[in-house]
C-alpha positions as CSV (number, residue, x, y, z in Angstrom):
1,M,-68.5,-35.2,59.6
2,R,-66.8,-35.3,56.2
3,K,-70.0,-34.4,54.3
4,T,-70.6,-31.4,56.6
5,T,-67.0,-30.2,56.1
6,T,-67.2,-30.7,52.3
7,L,-70.6,-28.9,52.1
8,A,-69.3,-26.0,54.2
9,L,-66.2,-25.7,52.0
10,L,-68.3,-25.7,48.9
11,L,-70.6,-23.0,50.3
12,V,-67.7,-20.7,51.2
13,L,-66.2,-21.1,47.8
14,A,-69.5,-20.5,46.1
15,M,-70.1,-17.2,47.9
16,P,-69.3,-14.1,45.8
17,L,-66.7,-11.6,46.9
18,P,-68.0,-8.4,48.4
19,A,-68.2,-5.6,45.8
20,G,-65.2,-3.7,47.2
21,A,-62.9,-6.8,47.5
22,A,-61.4,-6.8,44.1
23,V,-58.5,-9.2,43.7
24,R,-55.3,-7.3,42.9
25,V,-52.2,-9.1,41.7
26,V,-48.9,-7.4,42.1
27,A,-46.1,-8.9,40.1
28,P,-42.6,-7.6,40.5
29,P,-41.3,-6.0,37.2
30,G,-38.8,-8.0,35.3
31,N,-40.0,-11.3,36.7
32,A,-40.4,-13.5,33.6
33,E,-42.4,-16.1,35.4
34,A,-44.9,-13.6,36.7
35,D,-45.0,-11.5,33.5
36,Q,-46.0,-14.6,31.6
37,Y,-49.4,-14.7,33.4
38,Y,-49.8,-11.0,34.2
39,Q,-51.4,-8.5,31.8
40,T,-49.1,-5.6,31.0
41,L,-49.0,-2.9,28.4
42,P,-45.9,-1.5,26.8
43,S,-45.0,2.0,27.7
44,P,-42.0,4.3,27.2
45,T,-40.8,3.5,30.6
46,G,-41.4,-0.3,30.5
47,P,-44.4,-2.6,31.0
48,R,-47.2,-1.3,33.1
49,A,-50.5,-2.8,34.3
50,P,-53.9,-1.5,33.0
51,D,-55.6,0.8,35.6
52,A,-58.7,-1.1,36.6
53,T,-60.0,1.8,38.6
54,K,-60.7,4.0,35.6
55,K,-64.1,4.2,34.0
56,A,-65.3,5.3,30.5
57,R,-65.7,8.9,31.6
58,D,-62.0,9.1,32.7
59,A,-61.0,8.6,29.0
60,V,-62.4,12.0,28.2
61,R,-60.9,13.7,31.3
62,D,-57.4,12.2,30.4
63,G,-57.7,13.2,26.8
64,A,-57.8,9.6,25.4
65,L,-61.2,10.2,23.9
66,T,-63.1,13.3,22.8
67,E,-66.5,14.0,24.3
68,A,-68.3,13.2,21.1
69,T,-66.5,9.9,20.7
70,E,-67.3,8.8,24.2
71,Q,-70.9,9.7,23.8
72,G,-71.0,7.8,20.5
73,L,-69.6,4.7,22.2
74,R,-72.1,5.0,25.1
75,Q,-75.0,5.1,22.5
76,R,-73.8,1.8,21.2
77,G,-74.8,0.1,24.4
78,P,-72.8,-2.2,26.7
79,T,-70.2,-3.0,23.9
80,G,-69.5,0.7,23.3
81,L,-69.3,1.3,27.0
82,A,-66.9,-1.6,27.4
83,L,-64.7,-0.2,24.7
84,A,-64.6,3.3,26.2
85,T,-63.7,1.7,29.6
86,A,-60.9,-0.3,27.9
87,V,-59.6,2.9,26.3
88,A,-59.6,4.6,29.7
89,Q,-57.8,1.7,31.5
90,T,-55.2,1.2,28.8
91,A,-54.5,4.7,27.6
92,P,-51.0,6.0,28.1
93,T,-50.6,8.1,31.2
94,G,-48.8,11.4,31.3
95,E,-45.7,9.6,32.5
96,P,-42.4,11.1,31.2
97,G,-40.5,8.9,28.8
98,P,-37.9,9.1,26.2
99,S,-38.8,11.2,23.2
100,P,-39.4,9.6,19.8
101,A,-36.1,11.1,18.6
102,F,-34.4,8.8,21.2
103,A,-35.7,5.8,19.4
104,V,-34.0,6.7,16.1
105,R,-31.0,8.5,17.5
106,I,-27.7,7.0,16.4
107,S,-25.3,6.9,19.2
108,D,-21.7,8.0,19.1
109,E,-20.4,4.5,19.2
110,Q,-18.9,3.0,16.1
111,G,-19.8,-0.6,16.9
112,L,-17.3,-3.0,15.3
113,G,-16.4,-0.3,12.8
114,Y,-14.0,-1.7,10.1
115,L,-13.6,-5.0,12.0
116,F,-17.1,-6.2,11.0
117,P,-16.5,-6.2,7.2
118,L,-13.1,-7.9,7.9
119,I,-14.9,-10.6,9.9
120,L,-17.4,-11.1,7.1
121,A,-14.6,-11.4,4.5
122,V,-12.7,-13.9,6.6
123,A,-15.8,-16.0,7.1
124,A,-16.7,-16.0,3.4
125,A,-13.1,-17.0,2.5
126,A,-13.2,-19.8,5.0
127,A,-16.5,-21.1,3.6
128,I,-15.2,-21.0,0.0
129,A,-12.0,-22.7,1.1
130,F,-13.9,-25.4,2.8
131,A,-16.2,-25.9,-0.2
132,V,-13.2,-26.2,-2.6
133,A,-11.4,-28.6,-0.2
134,R,-14.5,-30.8,0.1
135,R,-15.0,-30.8,-3.7
136,R,-11.4,-32.0,-4.2
137,G,-11.9,-34.7,-1.6
138,L,-9.5,-33.3,0.9
139,V,-12.3,-33.0,3.5
140,T,-14.7,-35.9,4.2
141,R,-17.7,-36.1,6.4
């Protein structure tokens, strides 16, 4: 009985999945444990998964590749086709995001302002005082 069960289990596991039964993993965004094992691409609005449904021809339609570039990649055989497909699946979408100016914009906040140089000066003075005291033997390990 055990041999039959084991054999049946091995046969079921060895069977290929039907063509339409692609495994899709959905990881909640911001979940560090899941993000560690889930492929994402950076985008202006946060990490996103590659679109596995897109084919090489979609890269031309979406503007990620020109017609000539896509044809040149196809002429290079399976490797070129794989590259064109990868471009189509990972190309940025038309999703709205912050403008590049947002990345370099300086906000109205002053941060620590004049307090930061004061903290640096106090820390440097404390380090010098400690070094002098240690050198004179006033501070031991």
